[in-house]
RODO-780478 format. One record per residue (C-alpha): residue in one letter; x, y, z. Coordinates in steps of 0.05 Angstrom, whole numbers, plus 5000, padded with zeros to 4 digits. Layout:
BEGIN
AXYZ;...
This chain:
BEGIN
X438945885502;X446046115489;X449046115418;X455746335397;X457946595323;X465146775305;X466747445273;X473447835266;X476048485278;X481448775237;X487849075269;X492449405225;X493048945165;X491448325212;X485548055241;X482947835311;X477347315321;X471347605354;X466147145391;X459147365391;X455547075447;X447647185442;X443546935509;X436246895498;X431146735545;X426547015598;X419747495595;X421648205592;X419348615650;X415949265638;X420149795623;X426049345613;X430149345555;X429748745514;X435948805482;X443048925512;X449348915473;X455748905506;X463648875489;X465549585467;X461349585401;X461550305364;X455750625339;X455250245274;X455249575310;X449649835355;X444950085297;X445449425268;X439549175312;X434949575267;X437949335206;X437448635235;X430648625254;X427848905184;X432148395147;X429947815192;X422448055181;X423548125110;X426047455095;X420147105135;X423047015202;X420547255265;X424647765309;X425447445379;X421847855433;X424847545493;X430947805537;X436947895495;X444247915520;X449948055464;X456547995486;X462548085434;X468747785467;X474447955478;X470748565513;X476948965513;X477849115439;X472949575401;X468549275349;X467349755296;X463849785232;X457849465203;X460248735182;X457648475252;X450648405224;X451247755194;X453947395255;X449047695304;X442847575262;X444746865250;X446346825331;X439447095341;X436046685297;X439046015323;X438246265394;X430646335387;X430245555348;X428745855277;X435145505250;X439945025269;X446245215305;X449444515296;X455944825246;X456045525275;X462245415308;X465845145245;X465745815201;X467046585211;X461546995191;X461847715164;X456748175129;X453248855134;X445748725125;X440749195079;X433949255101;X430848685049;X436148195082;X441248255022;X448848325041;X453648915025;X460748795017;X465848845077;X473449055087;X478648715101;X476448025072;X482947795060;X486247845127;X479847565159;X480846955119;X487746875129;X486946895204;X480946445202;X484545905162;X490446005219;X485145835277;X483245215242;X475845435219;X472544995161;X469745605124;X468346335117;X461546565098;X461447315076;X458247705015;X459247444950;X461948114920;X468147904972;X468447114958;X473347224902;X478647664947;X477947145008;X478746524962;X486046654945;X486446295016;X487345585007;X484945045051;X478645395074;X471745395045;X469346105026;X462246115016;X459746794985;X452546954994;X447947464965;X442947485026;X441147225096;X436346745072;X442046375032;X446746365093;X440546145143;X438945535091;X445545335089;X446045225165;X439644865152;X442844385111;X442344725043;X449244555000;X452745174975;X459045084931;X465145514960;X468345944910;X475245684873;X480246184851;X486145944814;X490946474844;X497046274802;X493746304734;X489947054753;X496847274777;X500947114722;X495147384670;X493948024704;X501248254734;X503748604666;X497348964650;X499449714649;X496850254604;X503150594595;X509950434570;X516950714564;X516950614488;X511451244483;X517051674503;X520952054455;X528552254478;X529652354547;X534951754549;X538852094605;X532552104654;X530551374633;X537151124653;X536351514716;X529551114725;X532950534708;X537650614761;X532450764811;X527850144796;X534049724794;X536249914872;X529850154898;X532350904899;X528351464913;X528251964855;X526552774845;X525753054773;X527053774768;X524754094705;X520154704670;X512954584663;X511754134602;X518553794609;X514753114615;X516353004690;X508852714701;X509352234646;X516251984661;X513551824734;X507951434715;X511750944672;X516850784731;X512050204758;X512549914687;X519849714692;X520249504765;X520348754772;X513448364780;X510448314846;X512147604874;X505847214908;X508447424978;X508448134954;X501748174916;X498447824980;X501948405029;X499548914972;X491948654973;X491648575047;X493249345053;X487749524999;X483149065026;X482749385091;X482250075059;X475249815023;X479249924957;X478549264922;X474549314867;X468448784875;X469248124850;X476348224850;X481447714876;X489047934877;X493048624868;X498548334818;X501249004789;X505249474827;X500950044856;X502750704836;X499151304888;X499152044869;X496352504923;X494653174911;X498753704943;X493153904989;X493253215028;X493553315100;X499052865138;X494052455164;X491552245097;X498352145079;X501251665131;X495051425163;X490951475229;X484951765240;X479751595295;X479150985270;X485750855243;X486950705169;X492650595118;X494251255089;X497951375020;X504751145036;X502350485058;X497650404994;X503950504955;X507349954989;X511249544939;X509650014889;X511450784871;X509351414914;X509052004870;X508652724896;X508353214841;X510353884851;X513653754919;X515054394940;X506854604943;X506254114995;X505654305067;X512354275096;X509253895157;X506353355113;X513253235079;X517253215148;X512352615168;X515252285110;X521852215138;X521151645190;X517551175139;X522251265087;X527250965138;X524250435169;X519350235116;X513650205161;X509150705197;X506950665270;X500150995293;X498751035364;X493051175398;X490051115470;X487650365465;X490750145399;X497550115364;X497949945295;X503549825250;X502449875171;X507849685120;X510550235078;X516149995033;X515350464968;X519750844919;X518851594925;X518651944855;X517952674869;X517353254817;X518653984817;X519954634778;X526854884794;X523755594811;X517455954821;X516256124743;X519655514725;X525355674678;X531255684720;X537055374682;X532755344621;X536855214560;X532055774517;X527556154566;X529656684610;X527756624687;X523857174719;X524357004785;X527157594833;X534257464869;X534356974923;X527156644900;X529956014883;X533655854949;X527156084980;X523655594932;X528055044949;X528155135023;X520454925027;X523954205024;X527854115085;X534753815074;X533453145112;X528052945065;X532853185007;X538252735035;X533552155036;X532452204956;X538151804924;X537552144852;X536752864837;X535352854757;X534753504718;X529353414660;X530653804603;X524953954551;X524953464489;X526253844419;X522153824360;X526953364320;X526752814382;X518852914383;X518352834310;X524152354294;X522651654271;X529851334262;X530451124330;X526050664362;X524550804436;X526050184482;X519749894514;X518349764588;X519748974580;X526449144552;X528549574611;X524649104657;X529248494640;X535648894655;X532849114730;X530848394741;X537548164732;X541248724778;X535148524830;X537447844826;X544748024837;X542348434893;X537747884924;X543747364922;X548047924960;X543647985013;X541147275024;X543747265093;X540547885113;X533047845130;X528648485107;X533848715057;X532748614989;X535449144950;X541549604947;X537150244978;X535649825038;X542349735064;X543950035134;X549950475139;X553949935180;X553449505109;X555750075058;X562550035075;X563249295065;X558849235001;X560649904968;X568649844973;X572150364933;X579750374904;X584150884911;X582151344845;X574851294863;X576251514944;X580552094908;X574252284865;X569352234925;X572952694970;X573253224918;X566053124906;X564753084982;X568253794993;X565654154930;X559053984942;X558754055020;X554953365022;X552653045093;X554052305111;X547352105095;X548952395023;X555152035020;X551851405041;X546651554983;X552651694927;X555250934945;X548750604942;X547150884872;X554250734848;X553149994872;X547149994835;X550450234776;X554849724774;X550349124784;X546949384717;X553149294683;X554948654719;X561048894750;X563648614817;X566749184841;X564749954838;X568450304780;X570451044769;X564451104724;X559350764765;X561851284818;X562151854781;X554451694749;X552251684825;X555352354842;X552052644782;X545152534809;X546353024869;X544153654834;X540654094887;X547353974929;X550654434874;X552755134888;X548855284827;X542855204856;X543155584916;X539556164881;
């Protein structure tokens, strides 16, 4: 008897439907294998036979002892992971007449079996559910721990089961209620749940202003200052002033975390901006993604959020260099012999570093003890092309005692700053409404900068002097104009004023002569 069930393979952040074909029949000849599995399965899929045999017996069924041929189609796509256990086991039971096969073609099935028949959670439940709805399946049967995640998708019956027996009984006529998630209510409730706030920060008004600019225009930032000046504390608060995720961004972010297996059990939707802070010992594969079985890296996990690289010069140069292309294109492409996948990587980069090896170069009170030339060598660990892609170079000075203990001035909350950021983003959204894929100033291509960031004569004179004195590259020129445009947007100015341009120029600290050591 031939039975077909339907599963799915995750390809990047999308899914491809896999047909599981099981043909059972005919006696087994002496010395002949009773079970043949074809269709490019990996070891985890092949080992599933042992799990399935134990699980089927432990829930009171018999494992068929007749010639079995299993095909996973299409045969040219590699099938990876243990989540094919559930569709394989149900197809085997249906092929051996131990359960009804009447409605198997209406549901997508995924789940890893334990030896007692229980189901363990899977990766990629959300993109699989999206594909199931797109292809017209009635429902999706999967482990209960993943049900809320998949139930975000409407017009699809998401059935969460705890073990193989429940799945068999469902197809034999037992009614199971689909999981229902009120996506918008959950989204509205959780989108502003941050543990930190800018109201905790004493002083540092100029740094807050630079981060407000970064959030408003999507600009990359590097914070330069001595140890203990508050660089990490400030960086961790940047997501709290970014505009809330819209539903489309939340779905994209959730898909990436889903295929990475990083979704908490029984969770539905990631609705706060991600903040990723990898250690400086990270490899280039872990940062950008890849591996023999491609997985998203840290830059994709930071999609629609913030990637924080603390102690930037301590990262291997080869690791930093791979950031350049994703920062420009907002995606990363991973190519292997059999597969090429794209992962989105639209993030704000915020990096931090000491100004020199000892940390006290240009410190207002402490002396730098580094030997001559060491500052330049330290900064040279970061390539010029990478620094050119960072819009804001911000010097962070330590907070004085009076500012720490002062109570006269209450600091703004993240919500207060976020309201101004949201207004600036609305201006940019209106500006770029006829340009698909561009949402804020930092995303403008060079060809648009001259039209959007027009300067009057006094501004042109100031910019020319700055370019000549600082010896800025063409890319740095564009960055200054984009930041000036964001500064104007925050003030509601229709055109860039000289004060907006001057503010943007001051954020090129590492281009100044004093930093050459």
